[in-house]
N, C-alpha and C positions, 0 to 999 in steps of 0.2 A: 633423447630429444634435448636439443640445446634450449637455453632460455629464450633465444630469439625465435625459435620455431614454436614455442609454447603459446605465443601470442602474435598474431599476424596483423600488421598495420598496412592498410592499402588506401589508395586515393583514386577515386573515379570521378574526375571532374571536380564538382563542388561537394562531393560526398566522401567523408572519411568512413572507412569500414574497419572495425576491430573484430577479429575472430579469435575467440578463446579456443586454443588448438591442443587440448589434452583430452580427446574423447575417451580414451581408456580410463582416465581418472575423473570422468564426468566434468571435465573442464574446470576443475578446482583451481583456485587462484594461488599461485606461489608468491613468495616475496618479490622475486624478480619480475614476475608478470605485473604485479601492482605498480612497481616503479616505472616500467615501460609504458603502461597504460596511462598513468598519471602524467608522465612527461609528454605523451602524444596529445592528450587533452589540453595541456598547457600551451603547447605549440599551436594547435589547431584553433584555440580560442582567439589567438592574435592574428590568424590568417584570414584576411578579408575575402579571399577567393573561396574559402570553405564555407558551405551553407549549413551543413548538418552532419551528424555522426550517427552511425548505426553500429550496434554491438550485437554479436550473435555467437552461438556456440557451435563448434565443429561436431560432426557425427550425428547419430540418430537418437541419442538418449537424453541429452542434457543441454540446457543453456549454460548453467553453472551451478554446481552442487555446493558451492561455498568456498571458504578458505581451506588451504591444504593443511588441515590440523594434524594429519599423520606426520608431515614434515616437522611440524612444531614438536610433536611427541618424540620424534627421532633426534631432533636437535638438542633436546634436554639432556640426553645421555651422551652426546658426542663431546669429547674434550675440546675446549677452546670456543665453544658455541654459547657460552653464557650471555644471556641478553637477547639472543636471536628471537625468542618468543615475543618479547616486548616490541622489538623492531618490526616484526611482522604485523602486529595489530596497529602500530603507528602508521605503517605504510598502507595497510588496507583502509583504515579510517580516513587517511588523507586523500586516498583515491575516491572514497565515497563522498567526501566533502567537495572534491573537484567536480564530480558528476553532478551533485546538487546545484553547484554554483555555475555550471557551464552555461555560457550565455547564448548558445545556439541550440536549435532543436537536437535532441538526443533521444534516439529510438532504441530501446532494448527489445530484442526479439526473444521473448521468453518461451521458446519452443522446447518442451521437455522439462526435465528436473530443474527447478529454480529454488534454491534453498540457501539460507544463511547469507554468506557473502555475495552469492549470486542475486539474492533478493536486494541486497544493499546497492549493487551497481545497476539495478533495474528500477526499483521503486523510487529511489531518490532522484531519478532523471525525469525529463519532461514527458516522454511518451513510453508506454509499456504495452507491448503487444503480446497477448496470450493466444495460443492455438489450442486445438483439441487435445494436444499432447502435454499441455502445461500441467506440471505437478508442483504446486507452490507450498512451502512449509518453512517454519522457523522451529526446528526440532532440537535446539541447543540444550534444553534441560535434560535430554537423554545422553549428553556427553559431559555433563557436569559443568556446563557453561550457562549462559542466559541469552535471550534474544538480543543481538547487537546490530551493528552496521546501520544505526539510526532507528532501530525498532522501538526504542523508548518513545519515539514520536509517531512513527507510522502505524504501529499496532494500536496506539491510542486513538487514531483517526478512523478506525473501523466503527461500524454501527454498534451502539450499545456496548456490551461487555464482550463482544466477539473477539477483540484483540487479546484480552486476557485469557479467554478460553483457548485460542490458538497458541498462545505463549506457554501456558501451563500443560497443555497436552501434546504439543508438537504436531497436531493433526495436519495432514496434507489436504489441499483443496485443488479443484480444477479451475478451468477458465471462467465459468460463470460466477463462481464464488470469488475469484480473484477480482473480477469487475465489481461485484457487490461490495467488497471490502475496500476498493480503491487501489488495490495493488496493481491492477492493469487498467489501462485507459481504453484499449480497443481489443476486439477479438477479430482475428483474421485466420481463416482456415489455412492449414499448413500448405495445401496445394496452391494457395495464392501468394505465398510469401516471396517466391522468386519474382513474381510480377510486381509485388510491392517494392522490392529492392530496385527493380528496373525503373519503375515510375519515380522513385525517390532520387535516382541518379539523374533523371531527365527534368523533373519538375521542381521549381523552387518552393512550391507550396506543399510542405510535408503533411500538414493537417488534411489537405484535400486528397492526397494520395491515400492516406489512412482511411478517411471516410469513404472513399470510393470502393475500397476493397473489404471493408469491415462486414462481418456477418453476425449471425445470431448464435451465441454459444449454448443456447438451451436453458433449461430451468436450473437455477441455483439451489443448492441443498440447504444453505444456512438460513435464508429468510424465514422458512416455516419453524425453525428452531429458535429464532431470536428471542421470543418471550421466555422460553424455558432457560436458555443460556443466560439471559440477563438476570433471571431469578436465582439460578444456582451459583453464578459467579459474582453475586452481590455480597457474599460473605466477607467478614472482616478479617479472615485468615485463610491460609491454605487448608487447614483442618476443617474449617467451617464449609468451605467449598466442597471438599471431599465428602463430608457428611450430607450436604444437600444433594450431591449427585447420587449417593447411596439410596436416597428416598425418592429419586426422580425416575418415573417410568420411561421406557424407551431404550433401544440399543445404544443410541448416541451417548446417553448418560453413563451406561456401564462401560462403554469403550473409553470415555473420557476418564473415568475413575481408574480404570486399569492402566491407561497411559500414564497418568500421574503417579501411580504406584510403581511404575518402572523407572521413573525419573529420579535424579539425584534430589533427595530431600532438601539439601542446602540450596541447590539451584532453584527449586520451587520457591523457597522463601525469599531468595535474592530477587527473583523475577517478579514475585508478587509486590515487593516493595518498590522495585524499579518502575513497574507499570503504574503504580499508584502515584509515584512522584511525577512521572511524565517529563516532557520537555517541550518548551515552546517552539524551538527551532532545531534544525539538524546539528548545528554547532554544539548546542547544549547537550543534545542526545549523545553525540559522539564523545564529548568530553567526559560525561558521566560514565559511559560504557568503557572508555579507555581506563578510567580510574578503577572500575570494577575488574577489568581484565588483570590489572597488576596485582590485585589481591588474589584473584582466582589462580593465577600462575604460581603463586607461592603456596598453594594448597594441594589437596589430594584428588578431589573428585574429577577435575578436568582431565588429568592424565589417565585416571582409572577408567573414565568413560570412553576415551579414545581407544584405550587398550581393549576394552571389552567389546566395543561395537565395530571398530575399524582395523585393529591390529590383530589380536588373537581371534576376534569374532566369536567368542564364546557366549556373548550376550548375557553374561553373568557378572555385572559390575559389583564390586564390594564397596559400596558407598561409605563415606565417613560416618554418616548417621543412619540409624535404623529406620527412622520415620521423621516426617516434618515436626512432630511433637518434640523430638529430641533436639531440635535446633533452637537454641535460645535466641531471644531478640537481640541481646548484646553482641552475639557473634555475627548476626546478620548486619547489624549496624556497622561493625568493623569493616565490612566490605565496601562501605560507602565513605569511609574516612579519606580525607585529602591525602595526596601523595607528594605534595611539595613541588619541587622543581621538575618532577617527572610528569606533571599534568600535561594533557594534550591541549595545545592552544593553536588557533588558526590565525593567519595573517588576514585581517579584514579586507585588504585590497586584493586578495587572491581571486582569480576568476572562478 
């Protein structure tokens, strides 16, 4: 598939439609896709005849499962590709910034798997539509990374300590919980999505079209766990959280502890500090996350996590540290150190 075919850009009257068109790869974002998507939004922002943009994923399984980290893994070993990894994150984060600052209604149809970079191009936009097939997660700690694409901000906007819980466990949630957390703004049953698209093509009032077709996603699973999650994830360290979970009754706590045990210990420590620092706005979140990526790319766990989960698929990563206790504070602090001229900065007049 060519780069042009991997993302389809259409215009139907006053509606721009972006289709992520890599269904076999769960519509993961490549470097080229990020660039074409970003350029389209920049052009459409200045087009007075365009009223709104809709973003969707091709196929039956995913909206977008994230950035194409397998390509990053492969690029590392290819001669002449030095720096491609950094270029990818810069392009992806620039796109997320463009989505957040887009001046017209932007509707992400989160039908199916919505993870990592897919969450970034959805949650940071104005309208996010979940369906009964939505599976939302930020599972980066399991590939030696950390929740990025603005997650420093949007996970901290969840009720209580649920954002930290989702970040450290990588737990996936459905439509009702995505609404509860603020990741989604509307629930529309999948069999009404085609009608929604048709109405958005015809009507200038995007909010009215969404409200007319919105439905009930059912009971959310997280609200009943909120008190226990807040208690267990109030610890002052990753180790304290794991200890609290060990003494907490319920399957959810055991599953959370087991998920953290599978994650990169270094990623857990970075993520814990990242979420406690937080970010007041998307620009600050992306700048911090880009800085973190540059340190992570120079390390071991990110490539090992991709190898174990997505390349060899043996699910047996050999992490740099045996446990969170083995990760010292000074090492974690080094990941937050400034990177000088390589820092990610945004033009304040960008749309």
